[in-house]
C-alpha positions, 0 to 999 in steps of 0.5 A, a space after each residue: 485466506 482469512 478475511 482479515 488477511 485479505 482486507 489487510 492485503 488489499 489495504 496494503 496494495 491500495 496504500 502502495 499503489 493507489 495513493 501515488 496514483 491519486 497524488 499523480 492526478 492531483 499533481 497533474 491537475 494543480 501543476 505542483 509536482 511536489 504533491 507526488 514527490 512528497 507522497 511517494 516515500 511515505 506511501 512506499 514505506 507504509 505500503 511495503 511494511 504492511 505488505 511484508 507483514 501481511 504476507 508473512 502472516 498469510 504464510 504462517 497461517 498456511 503452514 499451521 493449517 
């Protein structure tokens, strides 16, 4: 796996998993659960899109090599 693919995969996973966890802690500390509720759709959309594009690129690189 190329370094660019690995970093793209890590960033996608951080956006998909890390951001909702961060906003979960923010919501727990503030008591305002709107932070978590409003962070889930954009995090899922950006993370899942990036993950699919990265996995397709990894698959394409493996088939060429």
